[in-house]
N, C-alpha and C positions, 0 to 999 in steps of 0.2 A: 357663800356668805350667809350668815344667820339672818333670820327674818327681821330682827331689829338690830341692825349693825350700829356700831358707834359712829358718830359724825366723822367725816374724813376731810382733812384740810391739806392742801398741797401748796408748798412753798417752793417757787421756782428758783433758778439760779440768778447770779448777779446781773441785775439789769434786765433779765429776761421776763417773759410773760407766759401765760398758760399754753402757748404754742409748743413749748418744750415737751409737754406731756401728750401731744396730739396723737402720737403713734401707739400709746399704751392702751391696753384693754383691761380696765380695772373692774373686778366683780363687786361693785358698790353702786347703790342706786343713785347717789347724789354727791359725788365729790365736789368740794368747794375750793376755788382757787383764791389764795390770799394775794392781794394786790400790793405791790410796793408803794410806799409813800415817801415823800421828800424828807430826808433827815434834817433836823434842826441844826443850827450852828453848834459845833462841838458836842453833838448829842452822843451819849453813850449807847452801847449795844443794848443793855437792859432797858433803858428808857425808850429806845426805838421799838423793842419788842412789846413793851407795855402799851404803846400807842396802836400797835397792830391788833390788840385784843378786841377792839370794837368790831372786827370782822368775824370774830368767833362767837357764835350764838350760844346762849345757855341751853343745856341739854340734860336729859336724865342720865346719860352715860358720858363719861369722859371721852374726848375725841382721840382719834389717831391722827398723828401729824406725819406727813411725808415731806422731806426736805431734800432738794437737789442742790448740791454744791454749797454756795453761800446760804441757800435756803435751809440746808441742814443745820447750820450754825444757828440761824434765827429760830428754827423749830425747837432746838434744844434750849434756847433762851426763853422761849414762850413756855416750855415745859417746866421751867423754874417758877413760873408765875401762876399757873393753873394746873389742876390735876389732869393728866392725860393717860390714856390707856397704853399708848405705845408711841415711840418715835422711830420712824424708818428713815435711814440715811441713804441717799443715792449719790455716789461720787462726791462724798463730803468728808469733813473732818469729824472724828469722834471726840477728839480732845486736841488741845494746842500742841501736845507732844507728838501728834501725827504730822505736824507741819515740818518741812525740811528745815534744818538748822540755818541754812543760808537765807531762807525766807523770813525766819524769825529775826535774824540779824538785820535784814532789809527793813523790817517793820520798825525796829528800834532806831534805825537811821532815817526813818520817814521817806524811804525810797519811793513810795507810791505818790508822794506829793509832786514829784517832778518828772514822772514817766510821761513820754510823749503819746498819750492815748489817742489824740486825733489822727495819728498816722496809722493806727491799727487797721482802719478801714482800707488803707492802701496796700496793706500786706496780707491780702486775703489768703493766698496759698499757704504761707507759713503759719498763719493763725489757724486755718482749717486743719493743718497737720498737727499742731499742738493740741487742739481741742478734740481731735479725732473725728472731725466732720468729714465723712467719706462720700456720701451720696450728694448728688446735685442739689436735692431738696435741703439736706442738712447744711450744706455750704451756704446756700442762699439764705436760710433762716439765721444762721450765725452771723452772716454779714449784715443782715437787716437789724438784728438785735444790737450789734456793735454800733451801727449807725444811729439807732434810736435811743441808746442809753445816754442819760444825762451825765455829763462829765463830772459834775460835783458829786453826784450819787456814786459814780464809779470810784472816785478817789476815796470817798468816805468809807464805802463798803470794803474796798481792798485794804484800807488801813485797819478796819475792824478785824478782818481775817488775819492779817499779819501780827496783830497785837492781842489776839484772843487769849484769855487766861484760863480757860477751863482745863482741868487736870484729869478728868475722867468722863466717860460717856454718860449721857442721860440714863436714868433708870429705864428698864424695859425698852432698851434700844436695839434695833435690828440694823445691821450694817451690810449694805450691798454695794460692791465696788468693782470696778473694772480692773482686770489683771494688768492691762497695759496703759493705765491712766498716766499721761505725761504731766498733767496739772497738779494732781494730788496723788501721792503714792498710796498703795493699799494700807489702810490703818493697821497699826500693830496692836490689834485688840483681839480678844477671844471671839470665836464663832463668827468671823467675817465670812459672808457669802460672796465668793469671788466669781465674777463672770469671765469665762475664758475669752481671751483676746479683746475684752471690753476696754474701751477708752473713756475719756471724760464724758462724752456725749453718747454713751452706750444706749441710752433710752431712745435715741433716734435711730441708731444703726442696728441695734439688737432688741427691738421692742418686745418680741415674743418671749425671749428668755427673761428680760427684766420684768415683764408683766407676770410671768409665771412665779417669780420669786416674790413679787409684791403681793400677789393674791394669796400665796402661801402664808406670808406674814400677816395678812389681814384676817385669815382664818384663825 
């Protein structure tokens, strides 16, 4: 990393916190974690991103944004509001076109508004399989995050994912995605860096490889 690296901000996944990044080794002196805030009633994604800007401090250099899953969508929305040096996507969408057609249809039908989210905590084994949480630590962390996530925030953010309108990736975008991601398929974009056997939570299961790719992108 250069002597004066750009500020680095990390946007975690839907309802998750900085624990998702705990296994990574980033060659940066001071990565900052963006904290989720409660969305306002009927708040749009751009408006929500605008309210997150108070957590990004003014700096001489534009920041680098790393976004995991839903955090990647938010990072790209933030990049529309301020100059950024780079956006790095982990297990995320680079555009709405990368979302499966049946999920886009589900968004139009407002499928997310009646999903039985409270029962997710009772389906720990299937949920862990879908997310690719393989180790005992990863399974415990996933179960904890599901239990702690606010239901209203979960429904709002899932609705934003299913109805996102972006047609192309953010400028200066680096895409890192797991080969076997069951939640979001590998984006059909140029220069995607695919992690072999990686799943949605590859940063917990394969932190060394994900760290290597991230540090390469930060350089």
